[in-house]
C-alpha positions in Angstrom: 83.4 -141.7 48.5 80.4 -140.2 46.6 78.4 -143.1 45.3 76.3 -142.8 42.1 73.1 -142.9 44.2 74.2 -139.9 46.2 74.9 -137.8 43.1 71.9 -139.1 41.1 70.1 -135.7 41.1 73.1 -134.2 39.4 73.3 -136.8 36.6 70.9 -136.2 33.8 69.3 -139.1 32.0 70.7 -139.7 28.5 67.6 -139.1 26.4 67.9 -138.4 22.7 64.8 -137.6 20.7 65.1 -138.0 16.9 62.8 -137.5 14.1 64.0 -140.5 12.1 63.9 -139.6 8.5 65.7 -142.8 7.7 62.9 -145.0 9.2 61.0 -145.3 5.9 64.1 -146.9 4.4 63.5 -149.8 6.8 59.7 -150.0 6.3 58.1 -150.5 2.9 54.7 -149.5 4.3 56.1 -146.2 5.4 57.7 -145.8 2.0 54.5 -146.3 0.1 51.8 -145.2 2.5 50.6 -141.6 3.1 52.2 -140.0 6.2 49.6 -138.0 8.2 50.6 -135.2 10.5 52.0 -136.3 13.8 49.4 -137.1 16.4 49.0 -135.0 19.6 47.0 -137.7 21.4 46.7 -141.5 21.5 43.7 -141.5 19.2 42.8 -139.5 16.1 39.3 -139.6 14.6 38.9 -139.7 10.8 35.4 -138.8 9.5 34.7 -140.8 6.3 31.8 -140.5 3.9 29.6 -143.6 4.2 26.6 -142.6 2.1 26.8 -140.5 -1.1 24.0 -138.1 -2.2 22.0 -138.9 -5.3 20.8 -136.4 -7.9 17.5 -136.8 -9.9 15.9 -135.3 -13.0 12.7 -133.4 -12.2 11.0 -134.5 -15.4 12.2 -138.1 -16.2 10.8 -139.9 -19.3 8.8 -141.3 -20.9 6.0 -138.9 -19.9 6.4 -135.2 -20.2 4.9 -133.5 -17.1 3.9 -129.9 -16.7 6.2 -127.8 -14.6 3.6 -127.6 -11.8 3.7 -131.5 -11.6 7.5 -131.8 -11.4 8.7 -132.7 -7.9 12.3 -132.6 -6.5 13.3 -135.6 -4.6 15.3 -135.6 -1.4 18.7 -137.2 -0.9 21.2 -137.6 2.0 24.8 -137.8 2.8 26.3 -139.7 5.8 29.6 -140.0 7.6 31.2 -142.6 9.9 34.3 -142.5 12.0 37.5 -144.4 11.5 40.4 -144.1 14.0 44.1 -143.9 14.1 45.2 -145.6 17.4 48.9 -145.1 18.4 50.6 -148.1 19.9 54.2 -148.5 21.1 57.0 -150.4 19.4 60.1 -150.8 21.5 63.2 -152.8 22.1 66.0 -153.2 24.7 69.6 -154.0 24.0 71.8 -155.0 27.0 75.6 -155.1 27.1 78.1 -155.5 29.9 80.1 -152.3 30.6 83.4 -154.1 30.2 82.5 -155.2 26.7 81.3 -151.7 25.9 84.6 -150.2 27.2 86.8 -152.7 25.3 85.2 -152.4 21.9 87.1 -150.6 19.2 83.9 -149.4 17.6 81.0 -147.2 18.6 78.6 -150.1 19.6 75.5 -147.9 19.8 76.2 -146.5 16.3 76.2 -150.1 15.1 73.1 -151.1 17.1 70.8 -148.2 16.3 70.3 -148.9 12.5 69.6 -152.5 13.3 66.9 -151.5 15.9 65.4 -149.2 13.3 65.4 -152.2 10.9 63.6 -154.3 13.6 61.0 -151.5 14.1 60.3 -151.4 10.3 60.0 -155.2 10.2 57.6 -155.3 13.2 55.4 -152.5 11.7 55.4 -154.0 8.2 54.5 -157.5 9.4 51.7 -156.1 11.6 50.3 -154.2 8.6 50.6 -157.0 6.1 49.6 -160.0 8.2 48.6 -158.8 11.7 51.6 -160.4 13.3 51.8 -159.3 16.9 49.5 -156.4 16.0 47.7 -154.5 18.8 44.0 -155.4 19.0 42.9 -151.9 18.3 44.6 -151.7 14.9 42.6 -152.4 11.8 42.6 -155.8 10.0 45.8 -156.5 8.2 46.0 -155.9 4.5 46.1 -159.5 3.5 43.3 -160.4 5.9 41.1 -157.5 4.7 41.8 -158.2 1.1 40.7 -161.8 1.4 37.6 -160.8 3.3 36.7 -158.4 0.5 37.2 -161.0 -2.2 40.3 -159.2 -3.5 42.5 -162.3 -3.9 43.8 -164.5 -6.6 45.6 -167.9 -6.2 48.7 -168.3 -8.3 47.7 -170.1 -11.6 44.0 -169.9 -11.1 43.0 -167.2 -13.7 42.4 -168.6 -17.2 43.3 -166.7 -20.4 40.0 -166.6 -22.4 41.9 -166.6 -25.7 43.9 -169.8 -25.2 42.4 -171.3 -22.0 45.8 -171.4 -20.3 46.7 -170.4 -16.7 49.7 -168.2 -16.2 51.0 -165.5 -13.9 50.3 -162.8 -16.4 46.6 -163.3 -16.2 46.8 -163.7 -12.4 48.2 -160.2 -12.3 47.0 -158.4 -15.4 43.8 -160.2 -16.4 40.3 -158.9 -15.9 39.9 -161.1 -12.8 43.6 -160.6 -11.9 45.0 -158.9 -8.8 45.1 -155.4 -10.4 41.6 -155.8 -11.8 40.2 -156.6 -8.3 41.4 -153.2 -7.1 40.1 -151.4 -10.1 36.7 -153.0 -9.7 36.5 -151.4 -6.3 37.1 -147.9 -7.7 40.8 -147.6 -6.9 43.9 -147.3 -9.1 46.9 -149.5 -8.3 50.0 -147.3 -7.8 52.4 -149.7 -6.1 53.3 -153.4 -5.5 55.1 -155.2 -2.7 56.3 -158.7 -3.4 58.5 -161.6 -2.2 62.0 -161.8 -3.6 61.1 -165.1 -5.4 58.6 -163.3 -7.6 61.4 -161.6 -9.5 62.2 -164.8 -11.4 58.5 -165.3 -12.2 58.1 -161.8 -13.5 61.2 -161.4 -15.6 59.7 -163.3 -18.6 56.3 -161.6 -18.7 55.4 -159.7 -21.9 52.5 -157.5 -22.9 50.5 -157.8 -26.2 53.3 -155.9 -27.9 55.9 -158.4 -26.6 57.3 -155.7 -24.3 58.3 -156.7 -20.7 55.8 -155.5 -18.1 58.4 -155.9 -15.3 61.2 -153.5 -15.7 64.3 -152.3 -13.8 64.8 -148.6 -13.9 68.4 -147.5 -13.2 69.0 -144.2 -11.5 72.3 -142.2 -11.6 74.0 -144.8 -13.8 75.2 -148.2 -12.9 76.2 -147.2 -9.3 72.8 -145.7 -8.5 69.8 -147.3 -6.9 67.8 -149.7 -9.0 64.1 -149.2 -9.0 61.6 -151.7 -10.4 58.2 -151.3 -11.9 55.3 -153.6 -12.8 52.9 -152.3 -15.5 54.2 -148.8 -14.9 53.8 -148.8 -11.1 56.7 -149.0 -8.7 57.5 -152.5 -7.2 59.4 -153.2 -4.0 61.0 -156.4 -2.8 61.6 -155.9 0.9 64.7 -157.5 2.2 63.9 -157.1 5.8 61.9 -160.4 5.9 58.5 -158.7 6.2 56.9 -160.5 3.2 56.1 -164.1 3.9 55.9 -166.1 0.6 53.7 -168.7 2.3 51.1 -166.0 3.0 51.4 -163.7 0.0 53.4 -163.5 -3.2 52.3 -160.0 -4.3 50.3 -157.2 -2.6 49.0 -154.6 -5.1 47.0 -151.5 -4.2 46.3 -147.8 -4.0 48.8 -146.9 -1.3 47.5 -143.4 -1.0 44.5 -144.9 0.8 46.8 -146.2 3.6 47.8 -143.6 6.1 50.1 -143.8 9.1 50.9 -141.2 11.8 53.5 -141.0 14.5 52.5 -140.1 18.0 56.0 -140.3 19.4 59.2 -140.2 17.4 61.9 -142.8 18.0 63.6 -142.1 21.3 66.8 -143.6 22.7 67.5 -143.9 26.4 70.6 -145.3 28.1 69.8 -147.2 31.3 72.3 -148.3 33.9 70.3 -148.3 37.1 67.4 -150.5 36.1 66.1 -154.0 36.6 64.8 -156.0 33.6 62.0 -158.5 34.4 60.2 -161.2 32.6 56.7 -159.7 32.0 55.0 -163.2 32.4 56.8 -164.6 35.5 58.1 -161.5 37.1 61.6 -163.1 37.2 64.5 -160.7 37.3 66.5 -161.3 34.1 69.0 -158.5 34.5 70.0 -156.3 37.4 72.1 -153.7 35.5 73.9 -152.0 38.4 74.7 -155.3 40.1 75.8 -157.0 36.9 77.8 -153.9 35.7 75.7 -153.7 32.5 74.0 -150.9 30.6 71.0 -151.0 28.3 69.8 -149.0 25.3 66.1 -148.6 25.3 64.3 -147.6 22.1 60.6 -146.9 21.6 58.2 -145.1 19.4 54.4 -144.8 19.0 52.7 -145.2 15.7 49.3 -145.8 14.1 47.9 -146.7 10.7 44.5 -147.0 9.1 42.8 -147.6 5.7 39.7 -145.4 5.9 38.2 -147.0 2.7 35.5 -144.3 2.1 32.5 -145.1 -0.1 32.9 -144.3 -3.9 30.7 -144.4 -6.9 32.2 -147.6 -8.4 31.6 -149.8 -5.3 29.3 -148.6 -2.5 29.5 -151.9 -0.5 32.1 -151.7 2.2 32.1 -155.4 2.7 33.5 -156.0 -0.8 35.4 -152.7 -1.3 39.0 -152.5 -0.4 42.0 -150.7 -2.1 44.3 -153.7 -2.0 44.5 -157.1 -3.5 46.8 -160.1 -2.9 48.2 -162.9 -5.0 48.3 -166.0 -2.9 50.7 -169.0 -3.3 49.3 -172.1 -5.0 47.6 -174.4 -2.7 47.0 -171.8 0.0 
C-alpha cells in the first residue's frame, strides 16, 4: 500500500491565486477609495507636502521703493513621509471529508463568496472604526474625524433662520458634516451611512423644495439602484460594517483615501495540517486524523489617508478629508 505520506512529493498543493475583481463589491471602502498600484514590499513610502512655499511682492505698499531698494524674500517647501503598511487578513473553513463528499453542491463555490464578504467586512470595520486593526495602520476614519473636529451630533446644528434643529442642517448647514470637510479644503464626493438613515433622509428638501436624497435607477426597474445625497453617491453597506451606535453618516473626499494590495486573495486546500489555538497552543483540529479538509484564504492589504497640506487649512491637527455624523447622545 502506498500511503499519502509516501507519495507526498508527487502531490502538488492546491494553490489558486486570484486577482479578485469582485472584492470591491463586498467592501465599500474599496469601492469608493483610490486603488494604488499593487505593492512589491510590505511597506510603501508616500512623500507628502507638509510646508507650502510663499510668494511675495518686491515692492509692497504703501511706500514706493526704488528698484535698488527692493528685496526678494526667501521661501521654503517641505515634505514628510506617510506609509502604506500591508497586513494580512485571513480565514480558515474546516469540513469533514464525508460531508464534503456527500454534498450535492460545490461547497467551496458556496463558501468563497462568503469569505470574500467577511474580508470586506473586516477591512471596512478596521478603516471605519479601527476594529481589530493592526497597530501600524493609521487612525480609523471616525476616530481621526473626531480628533480633527470634523463631527456633528444628530440634532445639534441650529438653523439661523428659524432656530430649529434638524438633520438637514446637520448635513447641509454651514457647520454641518459636509461643511466641515469643505472648511478643510476638500470636496465631498461620497457618503457612507447606516441603513436606518434612509428613513431620515427621504423627507429632506432643499430651498426649492426638491429632495436632496434621490434614488437613481439604472437599466430600468430591474437594474441596480444607486442613491445620491446632494449630488454625491451614497452607499448603505449591508455587510454590517457600519455601526449606528458609532456613526450615522461618513462623508468625505474618498479620492484622499488610498489602498493597495500586497498579495491578492489566495486559496489553499489543506488536508495534512494541525489547527491550534494561538493562545493556549491546544490542538483544535488534526485534519488527517479526523478525516477533514480545510480551505485557507488570505490576502495582504494596506490603506492610508496622506492628508497633505493645502492652502485652505495648513494645520494637520484640524485638517482631515472626512467628517462624521454621530448619533444623539454619543
